[in-house]
VMD Tcl script that builds the backbone (N, CA, C; Angstrom):
set m [mol new atoms 240]
animate dup $m
set s [atomselect $m all]
$s set {name element resname resid chain x y z} {
  {N N MET 1 A 25.027 0.538 60.593}
  {CA C MET 1 A 24.363 0.469 59.312}
  {C C MET 1 A 25.354 0.854 58.210}
  {N N THR 2 A 25.451 0.059 57.173}
  {CA C THR 2 A 26.327 0.333 56.052}
  {C C THR 2 A 25.535 1.001 54.952}
  {N N GLN 3 A 26.100 2.085 54.434}
  {CA C GLN 3 A 25.425 2.820 53.372}
  {C C GLN 3 A 26.112 2.540 52.044}
  {N N GLU 4 A 25.329 2.278 51.023}
  {CA C GLU 4 A 25.827 2.000 49.681}
  {C C GLU 4 A 26.437 3.273 49.085}
  {N N LEU 5 A 27.595 3.138 48.431}
  {CA C LEU 5 A 28.217 4.277 47.761}
  {C C LEU 5 A 27.436 4.628 46.501}
  {N N SER 6 A 27.353 5.918 46.233}
  {CA C SER 6 A 26.725 6.358 44.988}
  {C C SER 6 A 27.617 5.951 43.818}
  {N N PRO 7 A 27.050 5.848 42.617}
  {CA C PRO 7 A 27.882 5.500 41.456}
  {C C PRO 7 A 29.040 6.486 41.266}
  {N N ARG 8 A 28.814 7.750 41.537}
  {CA C ARG 8 A 29.866 8.763 41.381}
  {C C ARG 8 A 31.004 8.524 42.374}
  {N N MET 9 A 30.664 8.254 43.625}
  {CA C MET 9 A 31.685 8.006 44.633}
  {C C MET 9 A 32.441 6.705 44.327}
  {N N ARG 10 A 31.730 5.709 43.855}
  {CA C ARG 10 A 32.363 4.442 43.468}
  {C C ARG 10 A 33.355 4.682 42.327}
  {N N ARG 11 A 32.954 5.517 41.352}
  {CA C ARG 11 A 33.844 5.836 40.223}
  {C C ARG 11 A 35.087 6.582 40.715}
  {N N MET 12 A 34.920 7.494 41.684}
  {CA C MET 12 A 36.076 8.195 42.248}
  {C C MET 12 A 37.072 7.198 42.828}
  {N N LEU 13 A 36.564 6.231 43.579}
  {CA C LEU 13 A 37.442 5.217 44.165}
  {C C LEU 13 A 38.162 4.411 43.085}
  {N N GLU 14 A 37.455 4.063 42.023}
  {CA C GLU 14 A 38.075 3.318 40.929}
  {C C GLU 14 A 39.229 4.115 40.324}
  {N N ILE 15 A 39.005 5.397 40.112}
  {CA C ILE 15 A 40.041 6.258 39.529}
  {C C ILE 15 A 41.233 6.371 40.476}
  {N N VAL 16 A 40.957 6.572 41.754}
  {CA C VAL 16 A 42.028 6.713 42.739}
  {C C VAL 16 A 42.849 5.428 42.814}
  {N N TYR 17 A 42.191 4.269 42.869}
  {CA C TYR 17 A 42.929 3.008 42.949}
  {C C TYR 17 A 43.735 2.721 41.682}
  {N N ALA 18 A 43.383 3.342 40.574}
  {CA C ALA 18 A 44.132 3.156 39.329}
  {C C ALA 18 A 45.440 3.957 39.314}
  {N N VAL 19 A 45.596 4.892 40.249}
  {CA C VAL 19 A 46.824 5.691 40.324}
  {C C VAL 19 A 47.935 4.818 40.906}
  {N N ASP 20 A 49.048 4.758 40.209}
  {CA C ASP 20 A 50.190 3.956 40.654}
  {C C ASP 20 A 50.678 4.447 42.009}
  {N N GLY 21 A 50.829 3.527 42.948}
  {CA C GLY 21 A 51.333 3.866 44.268}
  {C C GLY 21 A 50.274 3.948 45.352}
  {N N VAL 22 A 48.995 3.800 44.996}
  {CA C VAL 22 A 47.916 3.835 45.994}
  {C C VAL 22 A 47.744 2.430 46.575}
  {N N ALA 23 A 47.959 2.311 47.890}
  {CA C ALA 23 A 47.776 1.023 48.568}
  {C C ALA 23 A 46.386 0.900 49.173}
  {N N ALA 24 A 45.792 2.021 49.583}
  {CA C ALA 24 A 44.442 2.038 50.148}
  {C C ALA 24 A 43.857 3.427 49.925}
  {N N ALA 25 A 42.528 3.503 49.866}
  {CA C ALA 25 A 41.882 4.794 49.639}
  {C C ALA 25 A 40.505 4.816 50.279}
  {N N ARG 26 A 40.077 6.010 50.638}
  {CA C ARG 26 A 38.718 6.246 51.148}
  {C C ARG 26 A 38.216 7.569 50.588}
  {N N VAL 27 A 36.905 7.651 50.386}
  {CA C VAL 27 A 36.288 8.909 49.967}
  {C C VAL 27 A 35.109 9.208 50.882}
  {N N TRP 28 A 34.905 10.479 51.137}
  {CA C TRP 28 A 33.782 10.944 51.946}
  {C C TRP 28 A 33.119 12.112 51.232}
  {N N GLN 29 A 31.839 12.290 51.510}
  {CA C GLN 29 A 31.096 13.432 50.986}
  {C C GLN 29 A 30.149 13.912 52.068}
  {N N TRP 30 A 30.061 15.221 52.260}
  {CA C TRP 30 A 29.104 15.789 53.202}
  {C C TRP 30 A 28.709 17.170 52.739}
  {N N PRO 31 A 27.523 17.643 53.164}
  {CA C PRO 31 A 27.066 18.980 52.772}
  {C C PRO 31 A 27.986 20.041 53.356}
  {N N GLY 32 A 28.186 21.111 52.614}
  {CA C GLY 32 A 28.989 22.230 53.099}
  {C C GLY 32 A 28.161 23.165 53.942}
  {N N ASP 33 A 28.746 24.287 54.303}
  {CA C ASP 33 A 28.047 25.298 55.101}
  {C C ASP 33 A 26.810 25.795 54.366}
  {N N GLY 34 A 25.719 25.832 55.046}
  {CA C GLY 34 A 24.474 26.306 54.454}
  {C C GLY 34 A 23.809 25.308 53.538}
  {N N GLY 35 A 24.426 24.148 53.345}
  {CA C GLY 35 A 23.818 23.112 52.527}
  {C C GLY 35 A 23.871 23.372 51.031}
  {N N LEU 36 A 24.468 24.509 50.605}
  {CA C LEU 36 A 24.486 24.829 49.181}
  {C C LEU 36 A 25.637 24.155 48.446}
  {N N SER 37 A 26.760 24.029 49.097}
  {CA C SER 37 A 27.894 23.357 48.479}
  {C C SER 37 A 28.130 22.041 49.211}
  {N N LYS 38 A 29.006 21.248 48.689}
  {CA C LYS 38 A 29.350 20.014 49.387}
  {C C LYS 38 A 30.857 19.849 49.377}
  {N N THR 39 A 31.337 19.029 50.274}
  {CA C THR 39 A 32.757 18.769 50.387}
  {C C THR 39 A 33.019 17.307 50.074}
  {N N ILE 40 A 34.040 17.082 49.286}
  {CA C ILE 40 A 34.511 15.744 48.967}
  {C C ILE 40 A 35.902 15.630 49.585}
  {N N ALA 41 A 36.157 14.556 50.302}
  {CA C ALA 41 A 37.477 14.311 50.859}
  {C C ALA 41 A 37.971 12.967 50.352}
  {N N ILE 42 A 39.224 12.953 49.938}
  {CA C ILE 42 A 39.857 11.719 49.466}
  {C C ILE 42 A 41.145 11.550 50.246}
  {N N ALA 43 A 41.318 10.379 50.838}
  {CA C ALA 43 A 42.541 10.063 51.565}
  {C C ALA 43 A 43.112 8.762 51.032}
  {N N VAL 44 A 44.431 8.721 50.922}
  {CA C VAL 44 A 45.100 7.541 50.390}
  {C C VAL 44 A 46.227 7.113 51.318}
  {N N ARG 45 A 46.591 5.836 51.221}
  {CA C ARG 45 A 47.769 5.311 51.889}
  {C C ARG 45 A 48.761 4.947 50.786}
  {N N PRO 46 A 49.942 5.535 50.815}
  {CA C PRO 46 A 50.929 5.235 49.772}
  {C C PRO 46 A 51.485 3.814 49.912}
  {N N ALA 47 A 51.793 3.222 48.784}
  {CA C ALA 47 A 52.502 1.941 48.769}
  {C C ALA 47 A 53.938 2.202 49.225}
  {N N PRO 48 A 54.625 1.162 49.682}
  {CA C PRO 48 A 56.029 1.344 50.071}
  {C C PRO 48 A 56.848 1.976 48.940}
  {N N ARG 49 A 57.780 2.805 49.320}
  {CA C ARG 49 A 58.686 3.492 48.385}
  {C C ARG 49 A 57.956 4.457 47.462}
  {N N THR 50 A 56.797 4.956 47.885}
  {CA C THR 50 A 56.056 5.952 47.121}
  {C C THR 50 A 56.080 7.260 47.894}
  {N N SER 51 A 56.403 8.335 47.219}
  {CA C SER 51 A 56.429 9.653 47.854}
  {C C SER 51 A 54.994 10.105 48.139}
  {N N PRO 52 A 54.650 10.343 49.399}
  {CA C PRO 52 A 53.280 10.750 49.729}
  {C C PRO 52 A 52.844 12.037 49.023}
  {N N GLN 53 A 53.716 13.048 48.972}
  {CA C GLN 53 A 53.331 14.316 48.332}
  {C C GLN 53 A 53.106 14.135 46.842}
  {N N GLU 54 A 53.986 13.400 46.196}
  {CA C GLU 54 A 53.838 13.153 44.764}
  {C C GLU 54 A 52.571 12.351 44.490}
  {N N LEU 55 A 52.286 11.383 45.342}
  {CA C LEU 55 A 51.080 10.576 45.189}
  {C C LEU 55 A 49.824 11.439 45.309}
  {N N LEU 56 A 49.782 12.313 46.300}
  {CA C LEU 56 A 48.612 13.189 46.454}
  {C C LEU 56 A 48.411 14.059 45.216}
  {N N GLN 57 A 49.492 14.551 44.634}
  {CA C GLN 57 A 49.383 15.358 43.419}
  {C C GLN 57 A 48.832 14.542 42.260}
  {N N ARG 58 A 49.289 13.301 42.132}
  {CA C ARG 58 A 48.798 12.440 41.041}
  {C C ARG 58 A 47.327 12.086 41.236}
  {N N VAL 59 A 46.927 11.824 42.483}
  {CA C VAL 59 A 45.526 11.503 42.773}
  {C C VAL 59 A 44.644 12.717 42.461}
  {N N GLU 60 A 45.068 13.885 42.905}
  {CA C GLU 60 A 44.286 15.098 42.643}
  {C C GLU 60 A 44.122 15.335 41.145}
  {N N ALA 61 A 45.177 15.144 40.386}
  {CA C ALA 61 A 45.105 15.313 38.931}
  {C C ALA 61 A 44.185 14.262 38.296}
  {N N ALA 62 A 44.210 13.043 38.810}
  {CA C ALA 62 A 43.416 11.957 38.237}
  {C C ALA 62 A 41.914 12.194 38.378}
  {N N VAL 63 A 41.491 12.779 39.491}
  {CA C VAL 63 A 40.054 12.981 39.727}
  {C C VAL 63 A 39.578 14.390 39.393}
  {N N ALA 64 A 40.458 15.240 38.896}
  {CA C ALA 64 A 40.104 16.644 38.625}
  {C C ALA 64 A 38.889 16.776 37.710}
  {N N GLY 65 A 38.739 15.877 36.766}
  {CA C GLY 65 A 37.624 15.946 35.832}
  {C C GLY 65 A 36.268 15.660 36.468}
  {N N MET 66 A 36.255 15.123 37.670}
  {CA C MET 66 A 34.993 14.807 38.347}
  {C C MET 66 A 34.494 15.952 39.231}
  {N N ARG 67 A 35.323 16.960 39.413}
  {CA C ARG 67 A 34.980 18.069 40.301}
  {C C ARG 67 A 33.840 18.890 39.705}
  {N N GLU 68 A 32.850 19.195 40.539}
  {CA C GLU 68 A 31.723 20.033 40.133}
  {C C GLU 68 A 31.919 21.430 40.719}
  {N N PRO 69 A 31.344 22.461 40.079}
  {CA C PRO 69 A 31.585 23.840 40.507}
  {C C PRO 69 A 31.203 24.144 41.962}
  {N N ASP 70 A 30.216 23.471 42.506}
  {CA C ASP 70 A 29.748 23.785 43.860}
  {C C ASP 70 A 30.426 22.941 44.937}
  {N N GLU 71 A 31.580 22.347 44.624}
  {CA C GLU 71 A 32.236 21.443 45.567}
  {C C GLU 71 A 33.581 21.986 46.029}
  {N N GLU 72 A 33.907 21.627 47.259}
  {CA C GLU 72 A 35.251 21.835 47.783}
  {C C GLU 72 A 35.859 20.450 47.957}
  {N N TRP 73 A 37.096 20.288 47.543}
  {CA C TRP 73 A 37.762 18.993 47.643}
  {C C TRP 73 A 38.959 19.101 48.570}
  {N N GLU 74 A 39.161 18.057 49.359}
  {CA C GLU 74 A 40.305 17.966 50.258}
  {C C GLU 74 A 40.998 16.636 50.019}
  {N N PHE 75 A 42.329 16.649 50.105}
  {CA C PHE 75 A 43.129 15.444 49.892}
  {C C PHE 75 A 44.054 15.255 51.076}
  {N N GLY 76 A 44.241 14.005 51.475}
  {CA C GLY 76 A 45.127 13.733 52.595}
  {C C GLY 76 A 45.578 12.291 52.605}
  {N N LEU 77 A 46.308 11.963 53.662}
  {CA C LEU 77 A 46.865 10.622 53.808}
  {C C LEU 77 A 46.115 9.856 54.896}
  {N N LEU 78 A 45.886 8.573 54.655}
  {CA C LEU 78 A 45.333 7.694 55.670}
  {C C LEU 78 A 46.440 7.325 56.635}
  {N N GLU 79 A 46.115 7.238 57.887}
  {CA C GLU 79 A 47.110 6.820 58.879}
  {C C GLU 79 A 47.413 5.341 58.699}
  {N N THR 80 A 48.640 4.973 58.993}
  {CA C THR 80 A 49.028 3.572 58.843}
  {C C THR 80 A 48.849 2.839 60.142}
}
mol reanalyze $m
mol bondsrecalc $m
mol representation Tube
mol addrep $m
Protein backbone atom coordinates (compact mmCIF):
# COMPACT_ATOMS: atom_id res chain seq x y z
CA MET A 1 0.00 0.00 0.00
CA THR A 2 1.37 3.42 -0.96
CA GLN A 3 0.77 6.27 1.43
CA GLU A 4 0.41 9.85 0.20
CA LEU A 5 3.00 12.30 1.56
CA SER A 6 1.71 15.12 3.71
CA PRO A 7 2.09 18.63 2.26
CA ARG A 8 4.82 19.34 4.83
CA MET A 9 6.83 16.25 3.90
CA ARG A 10 6.39 17.03 0.20
CA ARG A 11 7.69 20.57 0.84
CA MET A 12 10.73 19.13 2.67
CA LEU A 13 11.54 17.02 -0.38
CA GLU A 14 11.18 20.05 -2.66
CA ILE A 15 13.62 22.02 -0.51
CA VAL A 16 16.10 19.14 -0.33
CA TYR A 17 16.03 18.58 -4.10
CA ALA A 18 16.70 22.30 -4.61
CA VAL A 19 20.07 21.95 -2.83
CA ASP A 20 22.88 21.79 -5.38
CA GLY A 21 24.47 18.35 -5.45
CA VAL A 22 21.45 16.25 -4.40
CA ALA A 23 20.96 13.35 -6.82
CA ALA A 24 18.26 11.53 -4.80
CA ALA A 25 16.46 12.09 -1.50
CA ARG A 26 14.03 10.42 0.88
CA VAL A 27 12.23 11.63 3.99
CA TRP A 28 10.64 9.65 6.80
CA GLN A 29 8.58 10.60 9.83
CA TRP A 30 7.61 8.48 12.83
CA PRO A 31 6.42 9.07 16.41
CA GLY A 32 9.15 9.38 19.02
CA ASP A 33 9.33 7.68 22.40
CA GLY A 34 6.09 8.03 24.28
CA GLY A 35 4.36 9.46 21.23
CA LEU A 36 4.96 13.05 22.39
CA SER A 37 7.73 13.94 19.99
CA LYS A 38 8.39 12.80 16.47
CA THR A 39 11.46 12.05 14.44
CA ILE A 40 12.15 13.27 10.93
CA ALA A 41 14.89 11.57 8.92
CA ILE A 42 16.29 12.89 5.67
CA ALA A 43 18.73 10.92 3.54
CA VAL A 44 20.35 12.06 0.32
CA ARG A 45 22.54 10.61 -2.41
CA PRO A 46 25.23 13.05 -3.54
CA ALA A 47 25.74 13.81 -7.21
CA PRO A 48 29.14 12.85 -8.63
CA ARG A 49 31.99 15.09 -7.45
CA THR A 50 29.93 16.34 -4.49
CA SER A 51 31.35 16.12 -0.98
CA PRO A 52 28.90 14.05 1.10
CA GLN A 53 29.67 15.88 4.38
CA GLU A 54 29.34 19.31 2.80
CA LEU A 55 26.10 18.25 1.12
CA LEU A 56 24.60 17.05 4.41
CA GLN A 57 25.46 20.40 6.01
CA ARG A 58 23.80 22.31 3.16
CA VAL A 59 20.68 20.11 3.31
CA GLU A 60 20.41 20.54 7.08
CA ALA A 61 20.71 24.32 6.73
CA ALA A 62 18.13 24.39 3.91
CA VAL A 63 15.40 22.67 5.95
CA ALA A 64 16.24 24.22 9.34
CA GLY A 65 13.28 26.60 9.10
CA MET A 66 10.84 23.68 8.95
CA ARG A 67 11.95 22.16 12.25
CA GLU A 68 9.32 22.19 15.01
CA PRO A 69 10.23 22.29 18.73
CA ASP A 70 8.94 18.76 19.48
CA GLU A 71 10.96 17.07 16.71
CA GLU A 72 14.26 15.28 16.46
CA TRP A 73 15.91 15.36 13.04
CA GLU A 74 18.45 12.94 11.60
CA PHE A 75 20.44 13.31 8.38
CA GLY A 76 22.29 10.66 6.44
CA LEU A 77 23.33 9.28 3.09
CA LEU A 78 21.37 6.90 0.87
CA GLU A 79 23.31 3.83 -0.16
CA THR A 80 24.30 3.68 -3.80
